[in-house]
mmCIF file of the N, C-alpha and C atoms, coordinates in Angstrom:
data_MODEL
# 
_entry.id   MODEL 
# 
loop_
_atom_site.group_PDB 
_atom_site.id 
_atom_site.type_symbol 
_atom_site.label_atom_id 
_atom_site.label_alt_id 
_atom_site.label_comp_id 
_atom_site.label_asym_id 
_atom_site.label_entity_id 
_atom_site.label_seq_id 
_atom_site.pdbx_PDB_ins_code 
_atom_site.Cartn_x 
_atom_site.Cartn_y 
_atom_site.Cartn_z 
_atom_site.occupancy 
_atom_site.B_iso_or_equiv 
_atom_site.pdbx_formal_charge 
_atom_site.auth_seq_id 
_atom_site.auth_comp_id 
_atom_site.auth_asym_id 
_atom_site.auth_atom_id 
_atom_site.pdbx_PDB_model_num 
ATOM 1   N N  . UNK A 1 1  ? 145.914 67.322  164.872 1.00 0.00 ? 1  UNK A N  1 
ATOM 2   C CA . UNK A 1 1  ? 144.967 68.148  164.139 1.00 0.00 ? 1  UNK A CA 1 
ATOM 3   C C  . UNK A 1 1  ? 143.647 67.381  164.055 1.00 0.00 ? 1  UNK A C  1 
ATOM 4   N N  . UNK A 1 2  ? 142.563 68.048  164.399 1.00 0.00 ? 2  UNK A N  1 
ATOM 5   C CA . UNK A 1 2  ? 141.280 67.341  164.356 1.00 0.00 ? 2  UNK A CA 1 
ATOM 6   C C  . UNK A 1 2  ? 140.574 67.559  163.012 1.00 0.00 ? 2  UNK A C  1 
ATOM 7   N N  . UNK A 1 3  ? 139.475 66.891  162.842 1.00 0.00 ? 3  UNK A N  1 
ATOM 8   C CA . UNK A 1 3  ? 138.736 66.916  161.574 1.00 0.00 ? 3  UNK A CA 1 
ATOM 9   C C  . UNK A 1 3  ? 138.245 68.317  161.218 1.00 0.00 ? 3  UNK A C  1 
ATOM 10  N N  . UNK A 1 4  ? 137.811 69.088  162.210 1.00 0.00 ? 4  UNK A N  1 
ATOM 11  C CA . UNK A 1 4  ? 137.347 70.455  161.942 1.00 0.00 ? 4  UNK A CA 1 
ATOM 12  C C  . UNK A 1 4  ? 138.478 71.348  161.442 1.00 0.00 ? 4  UNK A C  1 
ATOM 13  N N  . UNK A 1 5  ? 139.665 71.167  161.988 1.00 0.00 ? 5  UNK A N  1 
ATOM 14  C CA . UNK A 1 5  ? 140.803 71.964  161.542 1.00 0.00 ? 5  UNK A CA 1 
ATOM 15  C C  . UNK A 1 5  ? 141.188 71.612  160.106 1.00 0.00 ? 5  UNK A C  1 
ATOM 16  N N  . UNK A 1 6  ? 141.140 70.337  159.794 1.00 0.00 ? 6  UNK A N  1 
ATOM 17  C CA . UNK A 1 6  ? 141.453 69.899  158.434 1.00 0.00 ? 6  UNK A CA 1 
ATOM 18  C C  . UNK A 1 6  ? 140.432 70.468  157.460 1.00 0.00 ? 6  UNK A C  1 
ATOM 19  N N  . UNK A 1 7  ? 139.163 70.389  157.806 1.00 0.00 ? 7  UNK A N  1 
ATOM 20  C CA . UNK A 1 7  ? 138.095 70.927  156.954 1.00 0.00 ? 7  UNK A CA 1 
ATOM 21  C C  . UNK A 1 7  ? 138.261 72.432  156.765 1.00 0.00 ? 7  UNK A C  1 
ATOM 22  N N  . UNK A 1 8  ? 138.602 73.157  157.818 1.00 0.00 ? 8  UNK A N  1 
ATOM 23  C CA . UNK A 1 8  ? 138.807 74.606  157.732 1.00 0.00 ? 8  UNK A CA 1 
ATOM 24  C C  . UNK A 1 8  ? 139.984 74.926  156.821 1.00 0.00 ? 8  UNK A C  1 
ATOM 25  N N  . UNK A 1 9  ? 141.045 74.140  156.914 1.00 0.00 ? 9  UNK A N  1 
ATOM 26  C CA . UNK A 1 9  ? 142.211 74.371  156.066 1.00 0.00 ? 9  UNK A CA 1 
ATOM 27  C C  . UNK A 1 9  ? 141.900 74.089  154.602 1.00 0.00 ? 9  UNK A C  1 
ATOM 28  N N  . UNK A 1 10 ? 141.130 73.050  154.338 1.00 0.00 ? 10 UNK A N  1 
ATOM 29  C CA . UNK A 1 10 ? 140.738 72.747  152.959 1.00 0.00 ? 10 UNK A CA 1 
ATOM 30  C C  . UNK A 1 10 ? 139.875 73.874  152.414 1.00 0.00 ? 10 UNK A C  1 
ATOM 31  N N  . UNK A 1 11 ? 138.941 74.356  153.204 1.00 0.00 ? 11 UNK A N  1 
ATOM 32  C CA . UNK A 1 11 ? 138.074 75.449  152.783 1.00 0.00 ? 11 UNK A CA 1 
ATOM 33  C C  . UNK A 1 11 ? 138.895 76.709  152.508 1.00 0.00 ? 11 UNK A C  1 
ATOM 34  N N  . UNK A 1 12 ? 139.834 77.018  153.390 1.00 0.00 ? 12 UNK A N  1 
ATOM 35  C CA . UNK A 1 12 ? 140.676 78.197  153.193 1.00 0.00 ? 12 UNK A CA 1 
ATOM 36  C C  . UNK A 1 12 ? 141.544 78.038  151.946 1.00 0.00 ? 12 UNK A C  1 
ATOM 37  N N  . UNK A 1 13 ? 142.076 76.853  151.733 1.00 0.00 ? 13 UNK A N  1 
ATOM 38  C CA . UNK A 1 13 ? 142.899 76.600  150.548 1.00 0.00 ? 13 UNK A CA 1 
ATOM 39  C C  . UNK A 1 13 ? 142.077 76.775  149.279 1.00 0.00 ? 13 UNK A C  1 
ATOM 40  N N  . UNK A 1 14 ? 140.864 76.256  149.270 1.00 0.00 ? 14 UNK A N  1 
ATOM 41  C CA . UNK A 1 14 ? 139.996 76.393  148.095 1.00 0.00 ? 14 UNK A CA 1 
ATOM 42  C C  . UNK A 1 14 ? 139.649 77.863  147.855 1.00 0.00 ? 14 UNK A C  1 
ATOM 43  N N  . UNK A 1 15 ? 139.379 78.605  148.918 1.00 0.00 ? 15 UNK A N  1 
ATOM 44  C CA . UNK A 1 15 ? 139.079 80.038  148.792 1.00 0.00 ? 15 UNK A CA 1 
ATOM 45  C C  . UNK A 1 15 ? 140.274 80.771  148.192 1.00 0.00 ? 15 UNK A C  1 
ATOM 46  N N  . UNK A 1 16 ? 141.467 80.440  148.623 1.00 0.00 ? 16 UNK A N  1 
ATOM 47  C CA . UNK A 1 16 ? 142.673 81.069  148.079 1.00 0.00 ? 16 UNK A CA 1 
ATOM 48  C C  . UNK A 1 16 ? 142.873 80.705  146.608 1.00 0.00 ? 16 UNK A C  1 
ATOM 49  N N  . UNK A 1 17 ? 142.565 79.458  146.248 1.00 0.00 ? 17 UNK A N  1 
ATOM 50  C CA . UNK A 1 17 ? 142.667 79.055  144.840 1.00 0.00 ? 17 UNK A CA 1 
ATOM 51  C C  . UNK A 1 17 ? 141.692 79.855  143.970 1.00 0.00 ? 17 UNK A C  1 
ATOM 52  N N  . UNK A 1 18 ? 140.475 80.016  144.456 1.00 0.00 ? 18 UNK A N  1 
ATOM 53  C CA . UNK A 1 18 ? 139.479 80.782  143.703 1.00 0.00 ? 18 UNK A CA 1 
ATOM 54  C C  . UNK A 1 18 ? 139.896 82.244  143.570 1.00 0.00 ? 18 UNK A C  1 
ATOM 55  N N  . UNK A 1 19 ? 140.408 82.818  144.649 1.00 0.00 ? 19 UNK A N  1 
ATOM 56  C CA . UNK A 1 19 ? 140.874 84.211  144.604 1.00 0.00 ? 19 UNK A CA 1 
ATOM 57  C C  . UNK A 1 19 ? 142.045 84.341  143.635 1.00 0.00 ? 19 UNK A C  1 
ATOM 58  N N  . UNK A 1 20 ? 142.954 83.377  143.664 1.00 0.00 ? 20 UNK A N  1 
ATOM 59  C CA . UNK A 1 20 ? 144.096 83.383  142.758 1.00 0.00 ? 20 UNK A CA 1 
ATOM 60  C C  . UNK A 1 20 ? 143.634 83.336  141.301 1.00 0.00 ? 20 UNK A C  1 
ATOM 61  N N  . UNK A 1 21 ? 142.674 82.479  141.006 1.00 0.00 ? 21 UNK A N  1 
ATOM 62  C CA . UNK A 1 21 ? 142.155 82.367  139.639 1.00 0.00 ? 21 UNK A CA 1 
ATOM 63  C C  . UNK A 1 21 ? 141.506 83.680  139.198 1.00 0.00 ? 21 UNK A C  1 
ATOM 64  N N  . UNK A 1 22 ? 140.752 84.310  140.097 1.00 0.00 ? 22 UNK A N  1 
ATOM 65  C CA . UNK A 1 22 ? 140.108 85.579  139.769 1.00 0.00 ? 22 UNK A CA 1 
ATOM 66  C C  . UNK A 1 22 ? 141.146 86.662  139.509 1.00 0.00 ? 22 UNK A C  1 
ATOM 67  N N  . UNK A 1 23 ? 142.185 86.708  140.318 1.00 0.00 ? 23 UNK A N  1 
ATOM 68  C CA . UNK A 1 23 ? 143.237 87.701  140.129 1.00 0.00 ? 23 UNK A CA 1 
ATOM 69  C C  . UNK A 1 23 ? 144.011 87.469  138.840 1.00 0.00 ? 23 UNK A C  1 
ATOM 70  N N  . UNK A 1 24 ? 144.246 86.212  138.491 1.00 0.00 ? 24 UNK A N  1 
ATOM 71  C CA . UNK A 1 24 ? 144.905 85.907  137.215 1.00 0.00 ? 24 UNK A CA 1 
ATOM 72  C C  . UNK A 1 24 ? 144.062 86.390  136.045 1.00 0.00 ? 24 UNK A C  1 
ATOM 73  N N  . UNK A 1 25 ? 142.747 86.170  136.146 1.00 0.00 ? 25 UNK A N  1 
ATOM 74  C CA . UNK A 1 25 ? 141.836 86.611  135.085 1.00 0.00 ? 25 UNK A CA 1 
ATOM 75  C C  . UNK A 1 25 ? 141.849 88.128  134.955 1.00 0.00 ? 25 UNK A C  1 
ATOM 76  N N  . UNK A 1 26 ? 141.799 88.828  136.094 1.00 0.00 ? 26 UNK A N  1 
ATOM 77  C CA . UNK A 1 26 ? 141.838 90.295  136.072 1.00 0.00 ? 26 UNK A CA 1 
ATOM 78  C C  . UNK A 1 26 ? 143.134 90.798  135.453 1.00 0.00 ? 26 UNK A C  1 
ATOM 79  N N  . UNK A 1 27 ? 144.244 90.182  135.824 1.00 0.00 ? 27 UNK A N  1 
ATOM 80  C CA . UNK A 1 27 ? 145.537 90.591  135.291 1.00 0.00 ? 27 UNK A CA 1 
ATOM 81  C C  . UNK A 1 27 ? 145.608 90.357  133.786 1.00 0.00 ? 27 UNK A C  1 
ATOM 82  N N  . UNK A 1 28 ? 145.085 89.241  133.333 1.00 0.00 ? 28 UNK A N  1 
ATOM 83  C CA . UNK A 1 28 ? 145.079 88.952  131.897 1.00 0.00 ? 28 UNK A CA 1 
ATOM 84  C C  . UNK A 1 28 ? 144.246 89.979  131.138 1.00 0.00 ? 28 UNK A C  1 
ATOM 85  N N  . UNK A 1 29 ? 143.064 90.320  131.689 1.00 0.00 ? 29 UNK A N  1 
ATOM 86  C CA . UNK A 1 29 ? 142.215 91.315  131.021 1.00 0.00 ? 29 UNK A CA 1 
ATOM 87  C C  . UNK A 1 29 ? 142.869 92.692  131.038 1.00 0.00 ? 29 UNK A C  1 
ATOM 88  N N  . UNK A 1 30 ? 143.507 93.049  132.140 1.00 0.00 ? 30 UNK A N  1 
ATOM 89  C CA . UNK A 1 30 ? 144.198 94.333  132.232 1.00 0.00 ? 30 UNK A CA 1 
ATOM 90  C C  . UNK A 1 30 ? 145.361 94.390  131.254 1.00 0.00 ? 30 UNK A C  1 
ATOM 91  N N  . UNK A 1 31 ? 146.092 93.308  131.138 1.00 0.00 ? 31 UNK A N  1 
ATOM 92  C CA . UNK A 1 31 ? 147.207 93.260  130.193 1.00 0.00 ? 31 UNK A CA 1 
ATOM 93  C C  . UNK A 1 31 ? 146.713 93.411  128.761 1.00 0.00 ? 31 UNK A C  1 
ATOM 94  N N  . UNK A 1 32 ? 145.633 92.721  128.436 1.00 0.00 ? 32 UNK A N  1 
ATOM 95  C CA . UNK A 1 32 ? 145.073 92.823  127.085 1.00 0.00 ? 32 UNK A CA 1 
ATOM 96  C C  . UNK A 1 32 ? 144.590 94.241  126.798 1.00 0.00 ? 32 UNK A C  1 
ATOM 97  N N  . UNK A 1 33 ? 143.947 94.857  127.776 1.00 0.00 ? 33 UNK A N  1 
ATOM 98  C CA . UNK A 1 33 ? 143.486 96.241  127.602 1.00 0.00 ? 33 UNK A CA 1 
ATOM 99  C C  . UNK A 1 33 ? 144.679 97.171  127.410 1.00 0.00 ? 33 UNK A C  1 
ATOM 100 N N  . UNK A 1 34 ? 145.736 96.953  128.163 1.00 0.00 ? 34 UNK A N  1 
ATOM 101 C CA . UNK A 1 34 ? 146.940 97.778  128.048 1.00 0.00 ? 34 UNK A CA 1 
ATOM 102 C C  . UNK A 1 34 ? 147.553 97.662  126.658 1.00 0.00 ? 34 UNK A C  1 
ATOM 103 N N  . UNK A 1 35 ? 147.608 96.439  126.136 1.00 0.00 ? 35 UNK A N  1 
ATOM 104 C CA . UNK A 1 35 ? 148.145 96.228  124.787 1.00 0.00 ? 35 UNK A CA 1 
ATOM 105 C C  . UNK A 1 35 ? 147.261 96.924  123.755 1.00 0.00 ? 35 UNK A C  1 
ATOM 106 N N  . UNK A 1 36 ? 145.955 96.803  123.908 1.00 0.00 ? 36 UNK A N  1 
ATOM 107 C CA . UNK A 1 36 ? 145.024 97.431  122.966 1.00 0.00 ? 36 UNK A CA 1 
ATOM 108 C C  . UNK A 1 36 ? 145.138 98.952  123.005 1.00 0.00 ? 36 UNK A C  1 
ATOM 109 N N  . UNK A 1 37 ? 145.228 99.504  124.211 1.00 0.00 ? 37 UNK A N  1 
ATOM 110 C CA . UNK A 1 37 ? 145.305 100.958 124.364 1.00 0.00 ? 37 UNK A CA 1 
ATOM 111 C C  . UNK A 1 37 ? 146.603 101.488 123.765 1.00 0.00 ? 37 UNK A C  1 
ATOM 112 N N  . UNK A 1 38 ? 147.699 100.826 124.044 1.00 0.00 ? 38 UNK A N  1 
ATOM 113 C CA . UNK A 1 38 ? 148.980 101.320 123.539 1.00 0.00 ? 38 UNK A CA 1 
ATOM 114 C C  . UNK A 1 38 ? 149.110 101.146 122.027 1.00 0.00 ? 38 UNK A C  1 
ATOM 115 N N  . UNK A 1 39 ? 148.322 100.277 121.454 1.00 0.00 ? 39 UNK A N  1 
ATOM 116 C CA . UNK A 1 39 ? 148.369 100.065 120.015 1.00 0.00 ? 39 UNK A CA 1 
ATOM 117 C C  . UNK A 1 39 ? 147.419 100.960 119.240 1.00 0.00 ? 39 UNK A C  1 
ATOM 118 N N  . UNK A 1 40 ? 146.635 101.764 119.945 1.00 0.00 ? 40 UNK A N  1 
ATOM 119 C CA . UNK A 1 40 ? 145.635 102.595 119.283 1.00 0.00 ? 40 UNK A CA 1 
ATOM 120 C C  . UNK A 1 40 ? 145.654 103.987 119.902 1.00 0.00 ? 40 UNK A C  1 
ATOM 121 N N  . UNK A 1 41 ? 145.860 104.980 119.087 1.00 0.00 ? 41 UNK A N  1 
ATOM 122 C CA . UNK A 1 41 ? 145.932 106.347 119.601 1.00 0.00 ? 41 UNK A CA 1 
ATOM 123 C C  . UNK A 1 41 ? 144.617 107.115 119.439 1.00 0.00 ? 41 UNK A C  1 
ATOM 124 N N  . UNK A 1 42 ? 143.578 106.466 118.919 1.00 0.00 ? 42 UNK A N  1 
ATOM 125 C CA . UNK A 1 42 ? 142.265 107.091 118.779 1.00 0.00 ? 42 UNK A CA 1 
ATOM 126 C C  . UNK A 1 42 ? 141.600 107.170 120.154 1.00 0.00 ? 42 UNK A C  1 
ATOM 127 N N  . UNK A 1 43 ? 141.360 108.380 120.656 1.00 0.00 ? 43 UNK A N  1 
ATOM 128 C CA . UNK A 1 43 ? 140.829 108.584 122.003 1.00 0.00 ? 43 UNK A CA 1 
ATOM 129 C C  . UNK A 1 43 ? 139.511 107.862 122.221 1.00 0.00 ? 43 UNK A C  1 
ATOM 130 N N  . UNK A 1 44 ? 138.599 107.951 121.285 1.00 0.00 ? 44 UNK A N  1 
ATOM 131 C CA . UNK A 1 44 ? 137.299 107.283 121.413 1.00 0.00 ? 44 UNK A CA 1 
ATOM 132 C C  . UNK A 1 44 ? 137.477 105.771 121.567 1.00 0.00 ? 44 UNK A C  1 
ATOM 133 N N  . UNK A 1 45 ? 138.305 105.204 120.724 1.00 0.00 ? 45 UNK A N  1 
ATOM 134 C CA . UNK A 1 45 ? 138.526 103.761 120.766 1.00 0.00 ? 45 UNK A CA 1 
ATOM 135 C C  . UNK A 1 45 ? 139.204 103.349 122.076 1.00 0.00 ? 45 UNK A C  1 
ATOM 136 N N  . UNK A 1 46 ? 140.147 104.150 122.530 1.00 0.00 ? 46 UNK A N  1 
ATOM 137 C CA . UNK A 1 46 ? 140.843 103.858 123.789 1.00 0.00 ? 46 UNK A CA 1 
ATOM 138 C C  . UNK A 1 46 ? 139.860 103.883 124.948 1.00 0.00 ? 46 UNK A C  1 
ATOM 139 N N  . UNK A 1 47 ? 139.036 104.913 125.031 1.00 0.00 ? 47 UNK A N  1 
ATOM 140 C CA . UNK A 1 47 ? 138.063 105.018 126.120 1.00 0.00 ? 47 UNK A CA 1 
ATOM 141 C C  . UNK A 1 47 ? 137.050 103.877 126.065 1.00 0.00 ? 47 UNK A C  1 
ATOM 142 N N  . UNK A 1 48 ? 136.620 103.513 124.879 1.00 0.00 ? 48 UNK A N  1 
ATOM 143 C CA . UNK A 1 48 ? 135.668 102.405 124.733 1.00 0.00 ? 48 UNK A CA 1 
ATOM 144 C C  . UNK A 1 48 ? 136.296 101.099 125.212 1.00 0.00 ? 48 UNK A C  1 
ATOM 145 N N  . UNK A 1 49 ? 137.565 100.883 124.876 1.00 0.00 ? 49 UNK A N  1 
ATOM 146 C CA . UNK A 1 49 ? 138.270 99.674  125.306 1.00 0.00 ? 49 UNK A CA 1 
ATOM 147 C C  . UNK A 1 49 ? 138.400 99.640  126.833 1.00 0.00 ? 49 UNK A C  1 
ATOM 148 N N  . UNK A 1 50 ? 138.673 100.779 127.432 1.00 0.00 ? 50 UNK A N  1 
ATOM 149 C CA . UNK A 1 50 ? 138.782 100.854 128.889 1.00 0.00 ? 50 UNK A CA 1 
ATOM 150 C C  . UNK A 1 50 ? 137.450 100.503 129.529 1.00 0.00 ? 50 UNK A C  1 
ATOM 151 N N  . UNK A 1 51 ? 136.357 101.013 128.994 1.00 0.00 ? 51 UNK A N  1 
ATOM 152 C CA . UNK A 1 51 ? 135.027 100.740 129.517 1.00 0.00 ? 51 UNK A CA 1 
ATOM 153 C C  . UNK A 1 51 ? 134.709 99.256  129.392 1.00 0.00 ? 51 UNK A C  1 
ATOM 154 N N  . UNK A 1 52 ? 135.018 98.659  128.251 1.00 0.00 ? 52 UNK A N  1 
ATOM 155 C CA . UNK A 1 52 ? 134.742 97.237  128.037 1.00 0.00 ? 52 UNK A CA 1 
ATOM 156 C C  . UNK A 1 52 ? 135.592 96.342  128.940 1.00 0.00 ? 52 UNK A C  1 
ATOM 157 N N  . UNK A 1 53 ? 136.770 96.810  129.289 1.00 0.00 ? 53 UNK A N  1 
ATOM 158 C CA . UNK A 1 53 ? 137.683 95.992  130.105 1.00 0.00 ? 53 UNK A CA 1 
ATOM 159 C C  . UNK A 1 53 ? 137.436 96.154  131.599 1.00 0.00 ? 53 UNK A C  1 
ATOM 160 N N  . UNK A 1 54 ? 136.619 97.114  131.964 1.00 0.00 ? 54 UNK A N  1 
ATOM 161 C CA . UNK A 1 54 ? 136.401 97.376  133.396 1.00 0.00 ? 54 UNK A CA 1 
ATOM 162 C C  . UNK A 1 54 ? 135.553 96.288  134.033 1.00 0.00 ? 54 UNK A C  1 
# 
């Protein structure tokens, strides 16, 4: 394996780590929104929470 291949693999690994972190954050926000929505039956409040979580 040459130096360029190693550098490309490190770059790809870092990109995957960043994507993973972003997806974890999205999932956490979606989960929190889901908990908030299911705990509140007021339509206005539910829609506002959905907008804030988008």
